[in-house]
C-alpha positions in Angstrom: 206.0 64.5 -133.7 204.7 67.0 -131.9 201.1 66.6 -132.1 199.6 70.5 -133.2 202.8 71.0 -135.8 200.3 69.6 -138.6 197.6 72.0 -137.9 199.9 75.2 -139.0 199.4 74.0 -142.5 196.5 75.1 -144.6 194.2 71.8 -146.1 195.2 70.6 -149.5 192.7 71.3 -152.0 190.9 68.7 -153.9 189.9 68.7 -157.8 186.6 66.8 -159.1 187.3 64.6 -161.9 186.4 64.9 -165.0 188.5 67.7 -165.2 187.7 70.6 -167.9 190.6 71.2 -168.5 193.7 70.9 -171.6 196.2 67.9 -170.1 199.5 69.3 -168.7 202.1 70.9 -171.6 205.7 72.7 -171.6 204.6 75.8 -170.9 207.8 77.8 -169.7 209.6 79.0 -172.4 211.2 82.2 -170.9 212.7 83.7 -167.8 209.7 85.4 -167.3 207.1 82.4 -168.0 209.7 81.1 -164.7 208.0 84.0 -162.4 204.9 83.6 -164.0 204.7 80.4 -162.9 205.5 81.0 -158.8 202.0 83.1 -159.3 199.9 80.3 -160.6 197.3 78.0 -158.0 199.5 75.2 -159.5 203.0 76.2 -158.2 201.0 77.6 -154.3 200.0 73.8 -154.7 203.0 72.4 -154.6 205.1 74.1 -152.1 202.1 73.3 -149.4 202.2 69.2 -150.6 206.1 69.6 -150.1 205.8 71.1 -146.8 202.8 69.3 -145.9 205.5 65.7 -147.0 208.0 67.1 -144.5 205.9 67.7 -141.6 204.5 64.6 -141.7 207.9 62.7 -141.4 209.2 65.2 -138.0 211.0 62.6 -135.8 209.9 59.6 -138.1 213.1 57.2 -138.7 213.3 54.8 -141.3 212.3 51.7 -141.5 208.7 52.7 -140.1 207.1 50.6 -137.7 204.5 51.3 -134.9 203.0 53.5 -137.6 199.3 52.5 -139.2 199.5 50.3 -142.1 199.7 51.6 -145.6 196.8 51.8 -147.8 195.9 49.9 -150.8 196.9 52.7 -152.6 200.7 53.4 -151.6 200.6 49.5 -152.2 199.9 50.3 -155.5 202.4 53.3 -156.6 204.7 51.1 -154.6 204.1 48.3 -157.1 204.3 50.2 -160.3 207.5 51.1 -159.2 208.5 47.6 -158.6 206.9 47.5 -162.1 209.6 49.9 -163.4 212.0 48.4 -161.3 212.2 44.8 -162.8 211.7 46.3 -166.5 215.6 47.0 -165.4 216.5 43.4 -165.2 214.3 43.1 -168.2 216.7 45.5 -170.6 220.3 44.7 -169.8 222.7 47.8 -170.8 224.2 47.4 -174.5 227.8 46.9 -174.7 229.0 49.9 -175.8 231.8 52.3 -175.1 230.1 54.9 -173.5 230.8 56.2 -170.4 227.4 58.4 -170.2 224.1 57.3 -171.6 224.0 53.4 -172.3 221.0 53.4 -175.3 219.4 50.5 -173.5 217.7 53.4 -171.3 216.1 54.6 -174.4 214.8 50.8 -174.4 213.1 51.4 -171.1 211.9 54.9 -171.4 209.7 53.3 -175.0 208.1 50.7 -172.9 207.8 53.1 -170.7 205.5 55.2 -173.3 203.9 52.4 -174.9 202.4 51.1 -171.4 202.2 54.3 -169.5 198.2 54.1 -169.5 198.2 50.4 -169.2 200.3 51.5 -165.8 197.7 54.6 -165.0 195.0 52.4 -165.0 195.8 49.5 -162.8 196.7 52.4 -160.7 193.9 55.0 -161.0 191.3 51.7 -161.4 187.3 52.5 -162.7 187.3 55.4 -160.0 190.0 57.5 -161.4 190.5 56.5 -164.8 189.7 59.7 -166.6 193.0 61.8 -164.7 194.5 59.5 -166.4 196.1 62.1 -169.2 196.7 64.8 -166.7 198.7 62.3 -164.8 200.9 60.3 -167.8 203.1 63.6 -168.8 204.6 63.7 -164.9 205.5 59.5 -165.0 207.1 59.8 -168.3 209.3 62.8 -167.1 210.0 61.4 -164.0 212.8 59.0 -164.7 215.1 61.0 -167.1 215.4 61.9 -170.4 214.9 59.7 -172.9 216.6 61.8 -175.8 219.6 63.1 -173.4 219.6 60.0 -171.5 220.2 61.9 -168.4 218.6 62.7 -164.7 218.5 65.7 -162.5 216.6 67.5 -160.1 214.3 68.7 -162.8 213.0 64.8 -163.3 212.8 64.4 -159.3 210.1 67.4 -159.0 207.9 65.6 -162.1 207.7 62.7 -159.6 206.5 64.7 -156.5 203.8 66.7 -159.0 202.6 63.1 -159.8 202.4 62.4 -156.4 200.5 65.9 -155.6 197.8 65.2 -158.5 197.4 61.3 -157.0 196.8 64.1 -153.7 194.8 66.3 -155.6 192.2 64.4 -157.0 191.6 62.2 -153.9 193.8 58.6 -154.6 195.7 59.5 -151.7 194.3 61.0 -148.9 196.4 64.1 -147.3 196.1 63.0 -144.0 199.6 62.7 -142.1 199.7 59.0 -141.8 199.1 58.8 -145.5 201.9 61.6 -146.2 203.6 60.2 -143.8 204.0 56.6 -146.6 204.1 59.0 -149.9 207.6 60.0 -148.4 208.9 57.0 -146.2 207.8 54.3 -147.8 207.0 55.4 -151.7 209.9 58.0 -152.4 212.5 56.0 -151.0 211.5 53.5 -153.3 211.3 55.7 -156.0 214.9 57.1 -155.0 216.1 53.3 -155.3 214.6 53.2 -158.4 216.2 56.1 -160.1 219.6 54.7 -157.9 219.2 51.5 -160.3 218.9 53.2 -163.5 221.5 55.8 -162.9 223.7 52.6 -162.0 222.4 50.1 -164.7 222.1 52.8 -167.7 224.7 55.2 -166.3 222.7 58.2 -166.7 224.3 61.8 -166.7 224.3 64.5 -164.3 221.2 67.0 -166.2 222.5 70.3 -165.6 224.5 70.1 -163.0 226.6 72.3 -160.6 228.9 69.7 -160.2 231.2 70.2 -156.9 229.3 73.4 -156.7 226.1 71.9 -156.9 224.3 70.7 -153.3 224.2 66.8 -155.2 224.6 66.2 -159.0 221.3 64.6 -159.2 218.7 65.1 -156.2 217.0 67.3 -154.1 214.0 66.6 -152.2 215.9 63.7 -150.1 218.0 65.9 -148.1 214.5 68.7 -147.7 212.6 65.0 -146.4 215.6 63.8 -144.4 216.0 66.9 -142.7 212.5 67.0 -141.8 212.7 64.2 -140.1 215.8 65.6 -138.3 214.6 68.7 -137.3 213.2 68.9 -134.5 215.5 66.2 -132.5 219.0 67.7 -130.8 221.3 64.0 -130.4 222.3 63.9 -133.9 224.4 66.5 -134.8 224.6 68.3 -138.3 228.1 67.6 -138.3 227.4 63.4 -137.7 227.2 63.0 -141.4 231.1 63.7 -141.5 231.6 60.2 -140.4 230.3 57.9 -142.4 229.6 54.9 -142.7 225.9 56.5 -141.9 222.7 54.3 -140.6 220.0 54.1 -143.6 217.4 55.7 -140.1 216.3 59.0 -143.0 216.9 59.9 -146.4 219.6 63.3 -145.2 222.3 60.0 -144.4 221.0 57.7 -147.5 221.5 60.5 -150.0 224.9 61.3 -148.0 226.0 57.6 -148.1 224.9 57.6 -152.4 226.9 60.6 -152.8 229.9 58.0 -151.5 229.0 54.8 -153.6 229.2 57.1 -156.5 231.9 59.9 -156.2 235.1 59.3 -154.5 238.2 61.2 -153.2 237.7 64.1 -149.6 233.8 65.0 -149.6 234.5 68.5 -148.7 236.5 68.6 -152.5 233.2 66.9 -154.4 230.6 68.0 -152.0 231.5 71.0 -151.0 227.5 72.8 -150.5 226.9 69.7 -148.1 230.3 69.9 -146.0 229.1 73.6 -145.7 226.0 72.9 -144.1 227.7 70.1 -141.6 230.4 72.7 -140.4 228.1 76.0 -140.7 224.8 75.5 -139.9 224.5 75.0 -136.1 221.1 72.5 -136.1 218.4 71.0 -138.0 216.2 73.7 -138.0 218.1 75.3 -140.4 219.3 73.5 -142.4 215.7 72.2 -143.2 214.8 76.3 -143.5 217.6 76.6 -145.8 217.5 73.8 -148.0 213.4 74.5 -148.5 214.9 78.3 -149.7 217.6 76.7 -151.6 215.4 74.1 -152.9 212.9 77.2 -154.7 215.6 79.0 -155.8 217.7 77.1 -157.1 215.6 74.2 -158.2 212.0 75.7 -159.3 213.8 78.7 -159.8 215.4 77.9 -162.8 214.8 78.2 -166.5 217.1 75.0 -167.6 215.6 73.5 -164.9 211.9 73.7 -165.0 211.7 74.1 -168.5 211.1 70.8 -169.0 208.2 70.2 -166.6 204.8 69.8 -168.3 202.3 72.4 -167.1 198.4 72.7 -166.8 195.8 70.3 -166.1 196.0 69.9 -162.4 198.8 71.6 -162.3 196.8 74.9 -162.5 198.1 77.1 -164.6 195.7 80.1 -165.4 194.6 80.7 -162.0 197.3 83.3 -160.1 197.4 83.9 -156.2 198.5 87.0 -154.6 201.9 86.1 -153.3 201.4 88.2 -150.5 199.2 85.1 -149.6 200.9 82.1 -151.0 202.7 79.5 -148.5 205.6 79.8 -147.6 208.5 77.0 -148.5 209.9 77.8 -145.0 208.8 76.2 -142.1 208.4 78.8 -140.1 205.7 81.9 -142.1 208.3 84.1 -140.4 211.9 83.5 -141.1 213.3 86.0 -142.7 217.0 86.2 -143.8 218.6 86.5 -141.0 217.7 83.0 -140.0 219.1 82.0 -143.4 222.3 79.7 -143.8 225.1 81.8 -145.9 225.0 78.7 -148.5 221.0 78.8 -148.7 221.1 82.9 -149.5 221.0 83.9 -152.9 223.3 84.1 -154.9 
């Protein structure tokens, strides 16, 4: 990774414990609430966090080699995800005729609800124990809706906010090596767990755009994966059209996941990703465009973010001047003419 790329980014602030605020709750009910959220300190923290994670993985491939050993805190997050994966094996799907939404997923979710404080206690230890009520809502909304038995980009965003909160309280240090492991160890393990949940319990896509969306279930893997590829030129954007692809980055992993669950021509069932492959000249523009698209099509859609708990560590009442808020783009000076056509607001 270029030695100075991380220095362009602002540091991520620290929130001291104990937190003297109400734990996060559902706050977005109208389109105006979405616009209000975009001016909050919590929203600005989240954008900065995603940019820092993306910078940390530039020029790194999977599996991680020749990098500093991951911390005990990263190990504990992975252990939590492994426990949740074990529960899937212990709670098999029911023999029901439904195409989507096996009722056993609600049993899995009930166990998560019942044991959430136990899981968080093991993760946080005594030093950070007071943060549990502020983390529990994000943990519970990270793996899908137990009522609707679906999964989508809002649940994925909830997990990313969970990781942000762990960083804001400094359980996880906002340093490049640690942020790299958050993506290439923790987020990879999270995706694998979510794919397992989708396959075993037949979870329906939440609010899918269908063929016109980027992906029925996920988005951040494409952002982080294009970040890994951003500054190199040996692997072309069009190479994704020639599967099987190596599991060396999250973009390729996400594309191959689509090939596992969908059949037929790629340009038909994944038209957005196909348009990127044939129409965007380099990974830098892909990365910039995906960031803009995520902010518009995920964080800017009430039907997605109305299910996100906000407040607490994700400050709702503190507003920032949007002129000085962090940009989602890699290049803060990027303007409309640098956006790929598929990423422009519709």
